[in-house]
FITI-823355 format. One record per atom (N, C-alpha, C, O): residue number from 1; residue in three letters; chain; x, y, z. Coordinates in steps of 0.1 Angstrom, whole numbers, plus 5000, padded with zeros to 4 digits. Example, Ala and Ser with C-alpha at 12.3 -4.5 7.8 and 13.67 -1.06 7.14 Angstrom:
BEGIN
     i    aa   ch     px     py     pz
     1   Ala    A   5132   4943   5078
     1   Ala    A   5123   4955   5078
     1   Ala    A   5132   4967   5078
     1   Ala    A   5142   4967   5085
     2   Ser    A   5128   4978   5071
     2   Ser    A   5137   4989   5071
     2   Ser    A   5129   5000   5079
     2   Ser    A   5134   5011   5080
This chain:
BEGIN
     i    aa   ch     px     py     pz
     1   Met    A   9601   5565   3629
     1   Met    A   9587   5565   3624
     1   Met    A   9578   5557   3634
     1   Met    A   9582   5547   3639
     2   Thr    A   9566   5562   3635
     2   Thr    A   9556   5555   3644
     2   Thr    A   9552   5542   3638
     2   Thr    A   9549   5541   3626
     3   Gln    A   9550   5532   3646
     3   Gln    A   9545   5519   3642
     3   Gln    A   9530   5521   3637
     3   Gln    A   9523   5528   3643
     4   Ile    A   9527   5515   3626
     4   Ile    A   9513   5515   3621
     4   Ile    A   9505   5507   3630
     4   Ile    A   9508   5496   3634
     5   Thr    A   9493   5513   3635
     5   Thr    A   9484   5505   3643
     5   Thr    A   9470   5506   3636
     5   Thr    A   9468   5515   3627
     6   Ile    A   9461   5497   3639
     6   Ile    A   9448   5498   3633
     6   Ile    A   9441   5510   3637
     6   Ile    A   9432   5516   3630
     7   Glu    A   9443   5515   3649
     7   Glu    A   9437   5528   3654
     7   Glu    A   9441   5540   3646
     7   Glu    A   9433   5548   3642
     8   Ile    A   9454   5540   3642
     8   Ile    A   9458   5551   3633
     8   Ile    A   9452   5550   3620
     8   Ile    A   9447   5560   3614
     9   Leu    A   9451   5538   3614
     9   Leu    A   9445   5536   3601
     9   Leu    A   9430   5540   3602
     9   Leu    A   9425   5547   3593
    10   Gln    A   9423   5536   3612
    10   Gln    A   9409   5540   3614
    10   Gln    A   9407   5555   3615
    10   Gln    A   9397   5560   3609
    11   Lys    A   9416   5561   3622
    11   Lys    A   9415   5576   3624
    11   Lys    A   9416   5583   3610
    11   Lys    A   9409   5591   3606
    12   Leu    A   9426   5578   3602
    12   Leu    A   9428   5584   3589
    12   Leu    A   9417   5581   3580
    12   Leu    A   9413   5590   3572
    13   Cys    A   9410   5570   3581
    13   Cys    A   9399   5567   3572
    13   Cys    A   9387   5575   3576
    13   Cys    A   9377   5576   3568
    14   Ser    A   9386   5581   3588
    14   Ser    A   9375   5588   3591
    14   Ser    A   9374   5602   3584
    14   Ser    A   9364   5609   3584
    15   Asp    A   9385   5606   3578
    15   Asp    A   9386   5618   3570
    15   Asp    A   9388   5614   3555
    15   Asp    A   9400   5610   3552
    16   Leu    A   9378   5615   3547
    16   Leu    A   9380   5611   3533
    16   Leu    A   9391   5618   3526
    16   Leu    A   9397   5612   3516
    17   Asp    A   9394   5630   3530
    17   Asp    A   9405   5637   3523
    17   Asp    A   9419   5631   3527
    17   Asp    A   9429   5634   3520
    18   Ser    A   9419   5622   3537
    18   Ser    A   9432   5616   3541
    18   Ser    A   9434   5603   3533
    18   Ser    A   9445   5597   3534
    19   Ile    A   9424   5598   3526
    19   Ile    A   9426   5585   3518
    19   Ile    A   9431   5588   3504
    19   Ile    A   9424   5596   3497
    20   Lys    A   9442   5582   3501
    20   Lys    A   9448   5584   3487
    20   Lys    A   9447   5570   3480
    20   Lys    A   9452   5560   3485
    21   Ile    A   9442   5571   3468
    21   Ile    A   9441   5559   3459
    21   Ile    A   9446   5562   3446
    21   Ile    A   9441   5572   3440
    22   Thr    A   9455   5555   3440
    22   Thr    A   9460   5558   3427
    22   Thr    A   9450   5554   3416
    22   Thr    A   9441   5546   3419
    23   Gln    A   9452   5559   3405
    23   Gln    A   9443   5555   3394
    23   Gln    A   9444   5540   3391
    23   Gln    A   9434   5533   3388
    24   His    A   9456   5535   3391
    24   His    A   9459   5520   3389
    24   His    A   9451   5512   3399
    24   His    A   9444   5502   3396
    25   Thr    A   9452   5516   3412
    25   Thr    A   9445   5509   3423
    25   Thr    A   9430   5510   3421
    25   Thr    A   9422   5500   3422
    26   Phe    A   9425   5521   3417
    26   Phe    A   9411   5523   3415
    26   Phe    A   9406   5514   3403
    26   Phe    A   9395   5508   3404
    27   Val    A   9413   5513   3393
    27   Val    A   9410   5503   3382
    27   Val    A   9409   5489   3387
    27   Val    A   9400   5482   3383
    28   Arg    A   9419   5485   3395
    28   Arg    A   9418   5471   3401
    28   Arg    A   9406   5469   3409
    28   Arg    A   9400   5459   3409
    29   Phe    A   9402   5480   3417
    29   Phe    A   9390   5479   3425
    29   Phe    A   9378   5476   3416
    29   Phe    A   9370   5467   3419
    30   Gln    A   9377   5483   3405
    30   Gln    A   9366   5481   3396
    30   Gln    A   9366   5467   3390
    30   Gln    A   9355   5461   3389
    31   Glu    A   9377   5462   3386
    31   Glu    A   9378   5448   3381
    31   Glu    A   9374   5438   3391
    31   Glu    A   9369   5428   3388
    32   Arg    A   9377   5441   3404
    32   Arg    A   9374   5431   3415
    32   Arg    A   9361   5433   3422
    32   Arg    A   9357   5426   3431
    33   Gly    A   9353   5444   3418
    33   Gly    A   9340   5447   3424
    33   Gly    A   9342   5452   3438
    33   Gly    A   9333   5449   3446
    34   Ile    A   9352   5459   3441
    34   Ile    A   9355   5465   3454
    34   Ile    A   9352   5480   3454
    34   Ile    A   9356   5487   3445
    35   Leu    A   9344   5484   3464
    35   Leu    A   9341   5498   3465
    35   Leu    A   9349   5505   3476
    35   Leu    A   9355   5498   3485
    36   Ile    A   9351   5518   3475
    36   Ile    A   9358   5525   3485
    36   Ile    A   9352   5522   3499
    36   Ile    A   9359   5521   3509
    37   Arg    A   9339   5522   3500
    37   Arg    A   9333   5519   3513
    37   Arg    A   9336   5505   3518
    37   Arg    A   9336   5503   3530
    38   Asp    A   9339   5495   3509
    38   Asp    A   9344   5482   3513
    38   Asp    A   9358   5483   3520
    38   Asp    A   9360   5477   3530
    39   Val    A   9366   5492   3514
    39   Val    A   9380   5494   3519
    39   Val    A   9379   5500   3533
    39   Val    A   9385   5496   3543
    40   Ile    A   9371   5511   3534
    40   Ile    A   9369   5517   3547
    40   Ile    A   9363   5508   3558
    40   Ile    A   9368   5508   3569
    41   Asn    A   9353   5500   3554
    41   Asn    A   9347   5491   3563
    41   Asn    A   9357   5480   3568
    41   Asn    A   9357   5476   3579
    42   Thr    A   9365   5476   3558
    42   Thr    A   9375   5466   3562
    42   Thr    A   9385   5471   3572
    42   Thr    A   9388   5464   3582
    43   Ile    A   9389   5483   3570
    43   Ile    A   9398   5489   3580
    43   Ile    A   9391   5492   3593
    43   Ile    A   9397   5490   3604
    44   Asn    A   9379   5496   3593
    44   Asn    A   9371   5499   3605
    44   Asn    A   9368   5486   3613
    44   Asn    A   9366   5487   3625
    45   Thr    A   9367   5475   3606
    45   Thr    A   9363   5462   3613
    45   Thr    A   9375   5453   3615
    45   Thr    A   9374   5442   3620
    46   Gly    A   9387   5457   3609
    46   Gly    A   9398   5448   3608
    46   Gly    A   9409   5448   3618
    46   Gly    A   9408   5454   3628
    47   Glu    A   9419   5440   3614
    47   Glu    A   9431   5439   3622
    47   Glu    A   9443   5438   3613
    47   Glu    A   9441   5432   3602
    48   Ile    A   9454   5443   3617
    48   Ile    A   9466   5442   3609
    48   Ile    A   9471   5427   3610
    48   Ile    A   9474   5423   3622
    49   Ile    A   9474   5421   3599
    49   Ile    A   9479   5407   3600
    49   Ile    A   9493   5405   3595
    49   Ile    A   9499   5395   3598
    50   Glu    A   9498   5415   3588
    50   Glu    A   9512   5415   3583
    50   Glu    A   9517   5430   3583
    50   Glu    A   9510   5439   3580
    51   Tyr    A   9530   5431   3586
    51   Tyr    A   9536   5444   3585
    51   Tyr    A   9547   5444   3574
    51   Tyr    A   9554   5434   3573
    52   Tyr    A   9549   5455   3567
    52   Tyr    A   9559   5456   3557
    52   Tyr    A   9567   5469   3560
    52   Tyr    A   9565   5479   3552
    53   Pro    A   9576   5469   3570
    53   Pro    A   9582   5481   3574
    53   Pro    A   9592   5487   3564
    53   Pro    A   9595   5499   3565
    54   Asp    A   9597   5479   3555
    54   Asp    A   9607   5483   3545
    54   Asp    A   9601   5487   3532
    54   Asp    A   9608   5490   3522
    55   Asp    A   9587   5487   3531
    55   Asp    A   9581   5491   3518
    55   Asp    A   9585   5506   3515
    55   Asp    A   9587   5514   3523
    56   Tyr    A   9585   5509   3502
    56   Tyr    A   9588   5522   3497
    56   Tyr    A   9577   5527   3489
    56   Tyr    A   9571   5520   3481
    57   Pro    A   9573   5540   3490
    57   Pro    A   9579   5550   3498
    57   Pro    A   9576   5551   3512
    57   Pro    A   9582   5558   3520
    58   Tyr    A   9566   5543   3517
    58   Tyr    A   9561   5544   3531
    58   Tyr    A   9560   5529   3536
    58   Tyr    A   9556   5520   3528
    59   Pro    A   9562   5527   3549
    59   Pro    A   9559   5514   3555
    59   Pro    A   9545   5511   3553
    59   Pro    A   9536   5520   3553
    60   Ser    A   9542   5498   3551
    60   Ser    A   9528   5495   3549
    60   Ser    A   9524   5482   3557
    60   Ser    A   9532   5477   3564
    61   Cys    A   9512   5478   3556
    61   Cys    A   9507   5466   3563
    61   Cys    A   9495   5460   3555
    61   Cys    A   9490   5466   3546
    62   Leu    A   9491   5448   3559
    62   Leu    A   9480   5441   3554
    62   Leu    A   9469   5440   3564
    62   Leu    A   9472   5435   3575
    63   Val    A   9457   5445   3561
    63   Val    A   9446   5444   3570
    63   Val    A   9436   5434   3566
    63   Val    A   9433   5433   3554
    64   Leu    A   9431   5426   3575
    64   Leu    A   9420   5417   3572
    64   Leu    A   9408   5422   3579
    64   Leu    A   9408   5425   3591
    65   Gly    A   9397   5424   3572
    65   Gly    A   9385   5428   3577
    65   Gly    A   9373   5424   3569
    65   Gly    A   9374   5414   3561
    66   Leu    A   9362   5431   3570
    66   Leu    A   9350   5427   3563
    66   Leu    A   9345   5438   3554
    66   Leu    A   9345   5450   3557
    67   Ser    A   9341   5434   3542
    67   Ser    A   9335   5443   3533
    67   Ser    A   9321   5447   3538
    67   Ser    A   9316   5442   3548
    68   Val    A   9314   5456   3531
    68   Val    A   9301   5460   3536
    68   Val    A   9291   5449   3535
    68   Val    A   9280   5449   3541
    69   Glu    A   9294   5439   3526
    69   Glu    A   9286   5427   3525
    69   Glu    A   9290   5415   3534
    69   Glu    A   9286   5404   3532
    70   Asn    A   9299   5419   3543
    70   Asn    A   9305   5409   3553
    70   Asn    A   9313   5398   3547
    70   Asn    A   9313   5387   3552
    71   Asp    A   9320   5401   3536
    71   Asp    A   9329   5392   3530
    71   Asp    A   9343   5396   3535
    71   Asp    A   9346   5407   3536
    72   Tyr    A   9352   5385   3537
    72   Tyr    A   9365   5388   3541
    72   Tyr    A   9372   5396   3530
    72   Tyr    A   9371   5392   3518
    73   Leu    A   9380   5406   3534
    73   Leu    A   9387   5414   3524
    73   Leu    A   9401   5418   3530
    73   Leu    A   9402   5421   3542
    74   His    A   9411   5417   3521
    74   His    A   9424   5422   3525
    74   His    A   9426   5436   3519
    74   His    A   9423   5438   3507
    75   Val    A   9432   5445   3527
    75   Val    A   9436   5458   3522
    75   Val    A   9450   5460   3526
    75   Val    A   9454   5459   3538
    76   Cys    A   9458   5463   3516
    76   Cys    A   9472   5467   3518
    76   Cys    A   9473   5482   3517
    76   Cys    A   9469   5488   3508
    77   Cys    A   9479   5488   3528
    77   Cys    A   9479   5502   3528
    77   Cys    A   9492   5507   3536
    77   Cys    A   9498   5500   3544
    78   Gly    A   9495   5519   3533
    78   Gly    A   9507   5526   3540
    78   Gly    A   9503   5539   3545
    78   Gly    A   9492   5545   3542
    79   Ile    A   9511   5545   3554
    79   Ile    A   9509   5558   3559
    79   Ile    A   9521   5567   3556
    79   Ile    A   9533   5563   3558
    80   Gly    A   9518   5578   3550
    80   Gly    A   9529   5588   3548
    80   Gly    A   9522   5602   3546
    80   Gly    A   9512   5603   3540
    81   Asn    A   9529   5612   3551
    81   Asn    A   9525   5626   3550
    81   Asn    A   9511   5628   3555
    81   Asn    A   9502   5635   3550
    82   Asp    A   9508   5621   3567
    82   Asp    A   9495   5622   3573
    82   Asp    A   9483   5617   3564
    82   Asp    A   9472   5622   3566
    83   Lys    A   9486   5608   3555
    83   Lys    A   9476   5602   3546
    83   Lys    A   9477   5587   3547
    83   Lys    A   9487   5582   3551
    84   Ile    A   9466   5581   3544
    84   Ile    A   9466   5566   3543
    84   Ile    A   9466   5563   3528
    84   Ile    A   9457   5568   3520
    85   Trp    A   9476   5556   3523
    85   Trp    A   9477   5553   3509
    85   Trp    A   9473   5538   3507
    85   Trp    A   9479   5529   3512
    86   Ile    A   9462   5537   3499
    86   Ile    A   9457   5524   3497
    86   Ile    A   9464   5518   3485
    86   Ile    A   9464   5523   3474
    87   Ile    A   9471   5507   3487
    87   Ile    A   9480   5501   3477
    87   Ile    A   9472   5491   3469
    87   Ile    A   9472   5491   3456
    88   Thr    A   9464   5483   3475
    88   Thr    A   9456   5473   3468
    88   Thr    A   9446   5467   3478
    88   Thr    A   9447   5469   3490
    89   Ala    A   9436   5461   3473
    89   Ala    A   9426   5453   3481
    89   Ala    A   9421   5442   3472
    89   Ala    A   9420   5443   3460
    90   Tyr    A   9418   5431   3479
    90   Tyr    A   9414   5419   3472
    90   Tyr    A   9407   5409   3482
    90   Tyr    A   9409   5410   3494
    91   Tyr    A   9398   5401   3476
    91   Tyr    A   9392   5390   3484
    91   Tyr    A   9402   5379   3485
    91   Tyr    A   9406   5374   3474
    92   Pro    A   9406   5375   3497
    92   Pro    A   9416   5364   3498
    92   Pro    A   9412   5351   3492
    92   Pro    A   9400   5347   3494
    93   Ala    A   9421   5345   3484
    93   Ala    A   9418   5332   3478
    93   Ala    A   9420   5321   3488
    93   Ala    A   9430   5320   3495
    94   Glu    A   9411   5311   3488
    94   Glu    A   9412   5300   3497
    94   Glu    A   9423   5291   3494
    94   Glu    A   9428   5284   3503
    95   Asp    A   9428   5291   3482
    95   Asp    A   9440   5283   3479
    95   Asp    A   9453   5289   3483
    95   Asp    A   9464   5282   3483
    96   Lys    A   9453   5302   3487
    96   Lys    A   9465   5309   3492
    96   Lys    A   9465   5312   3506
    96   Lys    A   9476   5315   3512
    97   Trp    A   9454   5311   3513
    97   Trp    A   9452   5315   3527
    97   Trp    A   9445   5303   3535
    97   Trp    A   9437   5297   3529
    98   Glu    A   9449   5302   3547
    98   Glu    A   9443   5292   3556
    98   Glu    A   9428   5297   3559
    98   Glu    A   9425   5308   3555
    99   Asn    A   9420   5289   3565
    99   Asn    A   9406   5292   3567
    99   Asn    A   9404   5305   3575
    99   Asn    A   9394   5312   3574
   100   Asp    A   9414   5309   3583
   100   Asp    A   9413   5322   3591
   100   Asp    A   9416   5334   3582
   100   Asp    A   9414   5346   3587
   101   Phe    A   9421   5332   3570
   101   Phe    A   9425   5343   3561
   101   Phe    A   9435   5352   3567
   101   Phe    A   9438   5363   3561
   102   Lys    A   9442   5348   3577
   102   Lys    A   9453   5355   3584
   102   Lys    A   9466   5349   3581
   102   Lys    A   9477   5355   3581
   103   Thr    A   9466   5336   3578
   103   Thr    A   9478   5328   3576
   103   Thr    A   9480   5323   3562
   103   Thr    A   9471   5317   3556
   104   Arg    A   9491   5326   3556
   104   Arg    A   9494   5322   3542
   104   Arg    A   9496   5307   3542
   104   Arg    A   9503   5302   3551
   105   Lys    A   9491   5300   3532
   105   Lys    A   9494   5286   3531
   105   Lys    A   9508   5284   3526
   105   Lys    A   9513   5292   3518
   106   Val    A   9514   5274   3530
   106   Val    A   9528   5271   3526
   106   Val    A   9527   5264   3512
   106   Val    A   9520   5253   3511
   107   Met    A   9533   5270   3502
   107   Met    A   9532   5264   3489
   107   Met    A   9543   5254   3487
   107   Met    A   9555   5258   3489
   108   Ser    A   9540   5242   3482
   108   Ser    A   9551   5232   3480
   108   Ser    A   9555   5231   3466
   108   Ser    A   9564   5223   3462
Protein backbone atom coordinates (compact mmCIF):
# COMPACT_ATOMS: atom_id res chain seq x y z
CA MET A 1 0.00 0.00 0.00
CA THR A 2 1.18 3.51 -0.81
CA GLN A 3 2.23 5.72 2.08
CA ILE A 4 -0.32 8.45 2.80
CA THR A 5 1.05 11.89 1.93
CA ILE A 6 -0.48 15.32 2.33
CA GLU A 7 -0.31 15.71 -1.46
CA ILE A 8 -2.45 12.60 -1.98
CA LEU A 9 -4.97 13.86 0.60
CA GLN A 10 -5.09 17.27 -1.06
CA LYS A 11 -5.64 15.73 -4.49
CA LEU A 12 -8.51 13.61 -3.19
CA CYS A 13 -10.07 16.66 -1.49
CA SER A 14 -10.10 18.53 -4.78
CA ASP A 15 -12.89 16.19 -5.96
CA LEU A 16 -15.90 16.39 -3.63
CA ASP A 17 -17.08 12.98 -4.86
CA SER A 18 -13.90 11.48 -3.38
CA ILE A 19 -14.69 12.71 0.16
CA LYS A 20 -16.60 10.21 2.31
CA ILE A 21 -18.10 11.18 5.67
CA THR A 22 -20.29 8.88 7.75
CA GLN A 23 -23.52 10.09 9.31
CA HIS A 24 -21.94 9.67 12.77
CA THR A 25 -18.99 11.88 11.77
CA PHE A 26 -21.32 14.46 10.26
CA VAL A 27 -23.30 14.64 13.53
CA ARG A 28 -20.05 15.18 15.46
CA PHE A 29 -19.13 18.00 13.07
CA GLN A 30 -22.45 19.69 13.79
CA GLU A 31 -21.91 19.34 17.55
CA ARG A 32 -18.42 20.86 17.24
CA GLY A 33 -19.32 23.62 14.79
CA ILE A 34 -17.10 22.17 12.06
CA LEU A 35 -18.01 22.57 8.41
CA ILE A 36 -16.91 20.43 5.48
CA ARG A 37 -15.05 23.44 4.11
CA ASP A 38 -13.12 23.57 7.41
CA VAL A 39 -12.03 19.97 6.88
CA ILE A 40 -10.98 20.63 3.28
CA ASN A 41 -9.15 23.82 4.27
CA THR A 42 -7.35 21.96 7.06
CA ILE A 43 -6.09 19.34 4.63
CA ASN A 44 -5.15 21.97 2.03
CA THR A 45 -3.17 24.04 4.57
CA GLY A 46 -2.00 21.22 6.76
CA GLU A 47 0.60 18.64 7.47
CA ILE A 48 0.41 15.05 8.63
CA ILE A 49 1.49 14.85 12.26
CA GLU A 50 0.71 11.21 13.07
CA TYR A 51 0.32 8.02 11.04
CA TYR A 52 -1.88 5.05 11.96
CA PRO A 53 -0.82 2.39 9.42
CA ASP A 54 -2.65 -0.44 11.21
CA ASP A 55 -6.08 1.24 11.33
CA TYR A 56 -8.99 -0.77 9.97
CA PRO A 57 -10.39 -0.83 7.37
CA TYR A 58 -7.83 1.61 5.90
CA PRO A 59 -4.56 3.12 7.11
CA SER A 60 -5.15 6.62 8.41
CA CYS A 61 -3.38 9.72 9.66
CA LEU A 62 -3.88 12.88 11.69
CA VAL A 63 -3.58 16.21 9.90
CA LEU A 64 -3.01 19.56 11.60
CA GLY A 65 -4.12 22.57 9.60
CA LEU A 66 -6.32 25.64 9.73
CA SER A 67 -10.08 26.02 9.52
CA VAL A 68 -11.53 28.69 7.24
CA GLU A 69 -11.50 30.99 10.31
CA ASN A 70 -7.76 30.27 10.80
CA ASP A 71 -8.26 28.16 13.93
CA TYR A 72 -6.09 25.08 14.38
CA LEU A 73 -8.00 21.94 13.52
CA HIS A 74 -7.14 18.24 13.59
CA VAL A 75 -8.59 15.96 10.92
CA CYS A 76 -8.22 12.20 11.16
CA CYS A 77 -8.69 10.54 7.78
CA GLY A 78 -7.85 7.43 5.81
CA ILE A 79 -7.54 6.47 2.18
CA GLY A 80 -9.28 3.49 0.62
CA ASN A 81 -10.84 2.66 -2.75
CA ASP A 82 -9.52 5.95 -4.18
CA LYS A 83 -11.54 7.91 -1.61
CA ILE A 84 -10.61 9.97 1.42
CA TRP A 85 -12.55 8.79 4.46
CA ILE A 86 -12.98 11.48 7.10
CA ILE A 87 -12.99 9.73 10.46
CA THR A 88 -13.23 12.73 12.74
CA ALA A 89 -12.22 16.36 13.15
CA TYR A 90 -11.84 18.44 16.28
CA TYR A 91 -10.27 21.59 17.63
CA PRO A 92 -7.23 20.42 19.60
CA ALA A 93 -7.50 20.99 23.35
CA GLU A 94 -4.67 22.93 24.98
CA ASP A 95 -4.66 20.54 27.94
CA LYS A 96 -3.90 17.58 25.64
CA TRP A 97 -1.54 19.14 23.10
CA GLU A 98 1.62 21.22 23.34
CA ASN A 99 1.50 24.80 22.01
CA ASP A 100 2.41 23.62 18.51
CA PHE A 101 -0.69 21.33 18.47
CA LYS A 102 1.58 18.67 16.90
CA THR A 103 2.87 17.07 20.08
CA ARG A 104 0.69 15.28 22.58
CA LYS A 105 1.25 16.25 26.19
CA VAL A 106 2.46 13.48 28.43
CA MET A 107 -0.27 12.76 30.95
CA SER A 108 0.94 11.84 34.41
